[in-house]
C-alpha positions, 0 to 999 in steps of 0.5 A, spaced: 273 323 265 277 328 270 272 333 274 273 341 271 276 345 277 271 349 280 274 354 284 272 356 288 265 357 290 262 365 290 256 364 291 250 358 294 242 358 293 237 354 296 232 353 294 225 351 296 223 343 298 218 345 293 214 349 289 206 352 293 203 348 289 205 342 290 204 344 297 197 345 297 195 339 293 199 334 298 195 338 304 188 337 300 190 329 299 192 329 307 186 332 309 181 328 304 184 321 306 186 322 314 180 327 316 174 327 311 174 319 308 174 316 315 168 321 318 164 320 311 166 313 309 161 307 312 167 303 316 167 297 311 169 302 306 176 306 308 180 304 307 180 300 302 185 294 305 190 301 304 188 303 296 185 310 300 193 311 301 195 310 294 193 318 292 196 320 299 203 316 298 203 319 289 203 325 290 209 324 297 213 321 292 212 327 286 215 332 292 221 328 293 222 326 285 221 334 284 226 336 290 231 340 286 238 341 288 243 346 291 244 352 285 252 354 286 256 358 283 265 357 283 269 362 279 269 357 273 263 355 273 255 353 275 252 348 277 245 348 276 239 347 280 236 339 278 229 336 281 232 328 284 229 324 278 234 328 272 239 327 277 238 320 278 239 319 271 245 323 270 243 329 268 248 334 267 248 340 272 255 343 272 256 348 266 263 352 265 262 358 263 267 357 257 262 352 256 256 358 255 255 363 250 249 368 254 247 369 261 242 373 262 235 374 266 229 370 264 222 370 266 219 365 268 212 363 272 210 360 279 209 352 277 201 351 275 200 358 274 196 356 267 190 354 273 188 362 274 188 366 269 186 371 274 193 371 277 197 369 270 193 375 266 196 381 272 203 378 271 203 377 279 206 371 278 211 372 273 220 371 276 225 372 274 232 367 273 237 366 269 237 363 263 243 361 260 245 358 253 250 354 251 255 354 246 251 347 243 244 351 243 242 348 249 238 353 254 237 353 262 233 356 267 236 357 274 229 359 279 229 364 284 222 362 286 220 366 292 218 362 299 213 365 301 207 369 297 208 375 301 215 374 298 213 374 290 216 378 286 220 379 280 226 379 282 227 375 289 232 376 294 236 369 291 236 372 284 239 378 286 245 376 290 246 370 285 246 376 279 249 381 282 256 375 283 255 372 277 257 380 274 262 382 277 265 374 276 265 376 268 266 384 271 273 380 274 274 377 267 273 382 262 269 377 259 262 378 255 256 376 259 251 376 253 255 374 245 249 373 242 243 378 242 239 382 237 239 389 236 232 392 238 231 400 236 227 404 241 221 403 237 220 395 238 223 396 245 216 399 246 213 395 242 215 390 246 213 392 252 207 393 250 205 387 248 209 384 255 204 389 258 198 387 255 193 382 259 194 374 256 186 373 255 180 378 257 177 378 263 170 376 260 174 370 256 176 369 263 169 370 266 166 366 260 170 360 261 168 358 267 160 360 268 159 357 262 160 350 265 154 349 269 149 352 263 153 346 259 152 341 264 143 343 264 144 344 256 147 337 255 141 334 261 135 339 258 136 336 251 137 328 253 131 328 258 126 332 251 130 327 247 128 320 253 134 319 254 136 316 260 140 319 265 145 315 265 153 315 268 154 315 259 150 322 258 152 325 265 159 323 263 158 327 256 155 333 260 161 334 265 166 332 258 163 339 254 162 343 261 170 342 262 172 344 254 171 352 255 176 351 262 181 347 259 182 352 252 182 358 257 188 354 261 191 353 253 191 359 252 193 363 257 200 358 258 201 359 251 201 367 252 204 366 257 210 363 255 210 368 249 210 374 254 216 370 258 220 370 251 219 378 250 221 379 257 227 375 257 229 377 250 228 385 252 232 382 259 238 379 254 238 386 250 238 391 256 244 385 258 248 386 253 248 394 254 249 395 259 256 391 258 258 395 252 260 402 256 265 397 260 267 395 253 269 401 250 272 403 257 276 398 256 278 398 248 279 406 250 284 404 256 287 400 252 288 404 246 291 410 251 299 411 251 302 410 258 
């Protein structure tokens, strides 16, 4: 199949090679493997014939597998960023603008944000990328996560420049960026904004979920001792398993609520993008109807 004519390159965005969560995990595993392991383990125990290096190798391979490609904006289409493993499987990355029905700002959270219900509930990890929807119904998110925590804000410089480039391209062509936006009344917009601003989970619930596990472990061990059960590995594993239920439930709820909030924010952004284009459409129609 012949390659489509992409036209001139309008903008290129090069994402960071790894998200902060992956880098933090790499540093932690590296510290344990190469520093704490040799110090704490017996000389005949470390490195277990090389098995001690397996976790570090797996993290490095994961980092390489998820290394993203650049995002390119062309006059005739967009090449979205894809991780290396998806590129190896031949996942489609280039879409012609005429294949798309909607292009608009879309909210998302950094990977692993559900692990921090405090920050996620406060909305400090919410970012804005570019959402594209194909005429076939496929939805794709182009991420523009900042490279440093100090730069965390909803709209990064990469997103701002890319969105401005896309808007200029569509305005130059006289084509709408959004064709399927739902219409909302003012009261609907206010209600959606109120829902999006609400905390994902209550502070009381977060404290309870993360401070309850030690009490659960203690309670299980006390009950086992009262019943005369020996302190075996099975009893300890059962205590730890019960203790993990509250934080796991809290993180799962945070993730679900975060997805709901991002959908609301994205719908509002899509509607606002549609409203932003309307004056241009009206002016163009008036210009065409005016006599020479």
